[in-house]
C-alpha positions, -999 to 999 in steps of 0.1 A, spaced: -289 -14 -73 -296 7 -43 -296 45 -45 -272 63 -22 -285 93 -5 -259 118 5 -263 141 34 -270 178 27 -240 200 28 -237 228 54 -216 254 37 -200 282 56 -222 309 42 -253 290 54 -238 286 88 -224 320 96 -247 342 76 -283 346 63 -295 321 38 -305 338 5 -338 328 -10 -354 331 -44 -387 348 -48 -404 313 -51 -392 304 -16 -364 281 -26 -328 286 -15 -306 304 -39 -280 282 -55 -300 251 -44 -294 233 -77 -256 240 -75 -255 228 -39 -274 197 -48 -250 189 -76 -220 195 -54 -235 173 -27 -238 144 -52 -200 148 -58 -190 147 -22 -181 115 -4 -187 104 32 -158 88 51 -173 53 45 -172 60 7 -135 69 10 -128 38 31 -145 15 7 -129 30 -24 -93 29 -10 -94 -3 11 -86 17 43 -105 17 75 -127 45 87 -104 49 117 -73 53 95 -90 80 75 -100 99 106 -64 95 118 -51 110 85 -73 140 92 -61 142 128 -25 144 118 -32 170 91 -28 148 60 -65 150 50 -91 177 53 -128 174 47 -142 196 20 -173 204 40 -196 191 67 -232 180 64 -259 197 85 -255 168 109 -218 177 111 -206 146 92 -174 150 73 -177 152 35 -148 149 11 -143 158 -25 -128 133 -49 -93 147 -44 -94 130 -10 -94 96 -28 -62 105 -45 -46 117 -13 -55 86 6 -42 63 -22 -11 84 -23 -5 79 14 -10 41 9 16 41 -19 41 59 2 34 34 30 42 6 5 74 23 -3 84 21 33 77 56 45 62 61 79 33 84 87 56 110 103 78 110 71 47 115 50 37 144 73 72 159 67 68 156 29 35 174 31 49 200 55 79 206 32 56 209 2 33 234 18 61 255 33 81 258 0 86 293 -13 84 282 -49 69 255 -70 102 244 -86 117 241 -51 88 220 -38 90 197 -68 127 193 -65 124 181 -29 97 157 -38 118 144 -67 147 138 -43 125 116 -21 112 97 -51 146 92 -66 159 77 -34 129 54 -32 134 44 -69 169 32 -61 157 13 -31 129 -4 -51 153 -14 -78 176 -30 -51 146 -49 -38 136 -60 -72 171 -74 -79 170 -92 -45 137 -107 -53 148 -118 -88 178 -136 -72 153 -154 -49 132 -162 -78 161 -178 -96 170 -198 -65 134 -211 -62 133 -221 -98 165 -240 -95 154 -256 -63 121 -268 -78 139 -282 -108 162 -301 -84 133 -314 -63 115 -325 -94 142 -351 -98 136 -364 -63 102 -377 -75 120 -404 -94 137 -417 -62 127 -451 -47 99 -444 -22 115 -468 2 148 -448 3 157 -433 36 162 -396 42 199 -402 51 205 -413 15 198 -377 3 232 -367 15 248 -388 -12 221 -390 -39 231 -403 -73 201 -390 -92 214 -355 -95 242 -341 -116 271 -339 -92 289 -314 -114 263 -288 -104 261 -273 -70 229 -279 -50 207 -249 -46 212 -235 -11 175 -237 -5 179 -275 -8 214 -279 7 204 -258 37 177 -283 47 203 -308 61 232 -283 66 240 -269 100 223 -296 120 255 -313 132 253 -340 105 281 -345 80 276 -348 43 277 -386 44 247 -389 68 239 -391 105 255 -426 111 288 -419 93 319 -425 114 
């Protein structure tokens, strides 16, 4: 396993003011800074952990959805682990159908709320609406699942058909239970193409 070496953190106090030193010549707080450095992540770390591109993460920062915790002495962005949660959160909202501008609005509403209960209430309204939409999508997908299961069961019977049988015979097949309607995923294959139920040569 290779050892990852993180870049040294350039904190505000070391940029704008004098650097305090110990009597032994080392920087004050050096151990604490080194420990913090080990916890900070570069943009590539965030991208790898979340499955996002580096460009996407930079864009999140540009639109105000993500802020670096610090910068290295080389001015590279460094993030704390809360950034991972934020990027995954953005991804989940995308999966729920929210656009980036809508996510920006959620963050803006949250940050501008005058009280914590008010902020939570607004977020809850968004999530409640999305829950209803997700449940509708689940019901729709379940209907499609049932249709696929029925269609596959129907098509399994077709395997017993004479291999020499012509496709036209499918319009009046005797292998299936005629008391049951054909699944639309099967019936639709030959429907709407100008051919009647009895086949293309029927008069």
